[in-house]
N, C-alpha and C positions, 0 to 999 in steps of 0.2 A: 454704528460701533465699527471700529476697524478690527481687522483680523491680522495678526503678526504673520511675518513671512515664514517663520519656522513652523506654525500652526498650519499654514496653507500647505507647506511642504509636506508635513506629516499627513494631513488630510489626503493629499494627491497620491502619496506613497500608498496609504491604506485602500484607496479606491483603485490603484493600479493592481496591487496584490489580490484584492477581492476579484477583480475581473479576471486576473490570469488564473486563480484558483478556481473559478467556475469554468473556464474555458477548458483547464486540463481535466475537470470531471466530465464535461461534455465530450471531449476528445476520447477519454477512457470508455465511457459507456458506448459511444458510436463503434469504437474498435472492437468492443466485446460482442456487440450486436453483429458487426461484420463477421466475426468468427464463425457464428452460427449459420450464415449464408454461405460464405466461402472461406475456408481456412487460409487458402493461397493468398486471396485479396487482404486479409488481415495481416499476414506476414508482410505484404508489401506496405501496408499502413505502419506497420512498426518500423519497417526499413526507412520510410520516408520520415518519421519522426526522429530516427536515430540520425540521419543524414542531417537533418535540420539542426539537431542539438550540436552536432560535430562542427557545423559551419558557424555556430553562434558563440562557441567557447573561444576563450583566449589561450587557456592552458589545459591540456589533455593530460590526465593522470591516469595511467594504465598499471594495475598491480597484477601480474599473472600469478605470483605466488599465492594470492587470496583465493584462486581456483584450484590450487593443487589439492587442498583437503577434500572438498566436496567430490571432486573428480576420482580421487584415490578411493574414497569411500564408496563411491557408487560402483567402481569396477570390482572392489572386493565383495561387496553385497551382490553385485550382478553375477559374479563368478559362481556364487553359491546358490543364488535363488533365481538366475536368469535375467533376461533384459528388463522384464517387467519390474522386478525388485530394484534394479540399478536406477531405473528412471524415477522410481518412487523416492529414492534417496535424494535425487536432484530436485524433486518437487517439494520435499520438505525442506530442504535447503533453501530454495527460492522463497517459500512462504516465510521462513525466519529472516531472511535478508530483507525482504520487503517490509516486513513488520518492524525490523530494527531500524531501517531507514525512515520510515514514517513516524515512529516514536523519536528519533533523534531530530526529525525536522519539526515535530510538535514542541520539543524542548527548546529548539533553536528560536522558534518563534514566541514561546513563553518567555524567555530571557529578554529577547528584543521588546516585548511589551511590558518588562518590568515585573514578571510574576515567576521569580524563582521558585515559589513554593509548589508550582505546578510540574516541576521537572523531576521530583522524587519518584522513586519506585512504586511507592504507595499511590501516588497521584497519576501514575501511567500504567497501572495494573489494568485498568479496563482496556487500554489499547492493544494489550495482548490477549484479552479474552475471546474477542471476537475471532481473531485468527485461529485460535486454538480450537474454538468451536467448529470453524470451517475445516480444520484439518482432521478432527475426530469424525466429522460427517462424510468427508471424502475417504476416510479409512473404512468406515461402516459401509458405504456404498461401492467400494473398490471391487472389481477392477474397472479401470477406465482406459480410455484412449485419448493420447495428445498428440495431435500433429501426426496421427498414423502410427505412433509408438505406444505400446502397453504401458500402463502404470498400474502398479499394485502396491499395497500397503498391508501390513498386519490387520487382519480383522479384528473389529472390536465389537463387543455386544451392544445392543440398541441403547442400553441404559448410560453407555458412555457419552455419546454425542447429546442425549437428553440432559444429562448432568452437567456437560460443559455449556450447553445452551442456556440452562437456568443460571449458572454462575455468570455467564456473559451478560444475560439480561439484568441480573442484579447490579453487576458492576457498571453496566451502561446506564441503568436507571439512576444509580447514585451520583454518577458523573454528570448526567443531564440535570439532576435536581440541584447541584452545586452551581452549574452554570446558570440555571434558572435564578437562583439567588443572587449570584453575581450581577445578571442583567437587571434584576429588580433593584438593585442597590446602585446600579449605574457603573458597576466595576468590571463589567465583563470585558475580558481580552478577546476581541473578535476573531483575530488571525489565528491563534492556535485553536480556538473553539471550532472554528469553521474547518480548519484542516482535520480535526479529530472526527468531526461529524461526518466528513467525507471519508476518512478512514474506515468507520464502521460501515457506512453505507455500502462502499466498494467491496469490503471483505465479505459482508453478509450476502450481497448480490453474487459475487464471484463464486463463493464456495458454500454458501449456506442456502441459496435458492436457485442457482443456476445447474441444470442437469449436466451441461457440457463443461468440464473442467477446463478445457483448452480455452474457451471463451473467458473464463475468469482469469487465466493466466495472460492472455492477451490484454484484457482490461487493466490489470495492475501493472503490466509492462508498459502500456501506453500512459497511464497516469505518471509513472515515474519518468519516462522520457519527455513528457510535456513539461515536468518540473525541471528538466535538466537544461532547458532552454528558456529561461524566464526573460522578461522584457528589460529587466536591469540586472547588471553584475551576473552575467552568464557564468556556469559552472557544470562540470560533469559529475559532481559528486552524486547525483540522483540517478545515473545512468544504472540500468540493471546489470 
């Protein structure tokens, strides 16, 4: 039986994407683990990943105005609550930005796989649930230290992270059940499913299980930087 050239090309692209996706996960986990041992070394790892991404891209897009809002908000909050409150604002902004990028990447992969029904808000709500759980848990256990800087968030009672965790667990179970049905029917879109599985694992590890919030931030930053220099069609859209 002969296999057509387009089919071989698609299979090769899928294999390349799969290898790159798992490589990005490995880099993220190693960078997060490095932050436990030596925060300075983890910053060097991020710097190396950033330099590699800059060397691989063809067009660099820098939008300084997109930073104005978060920085202004951090300065205002910091003026009233202190440095820890300002760092907390930046932390919330980074979590939102990382989640938004990851959801957008999942939608892109779903469209490329011919699954536009998986790009709706209802279909991607589970991707926001695990970061929300991590945020409530960080708020419950605050204050923290990030790279020597204090981080504080408004304290929440224990039932808030419990409720957020239950909601995230239910949303994740529903998503996993749907993907299991797709797999059973031979209709599973592997690329977006793999990305979202990684999304949940990293966010839960970063802010749901890790005690050191700095390690979680490093892991997510490394994950995005690894995506910023793919094997094909490099782009800086994934740079934190």
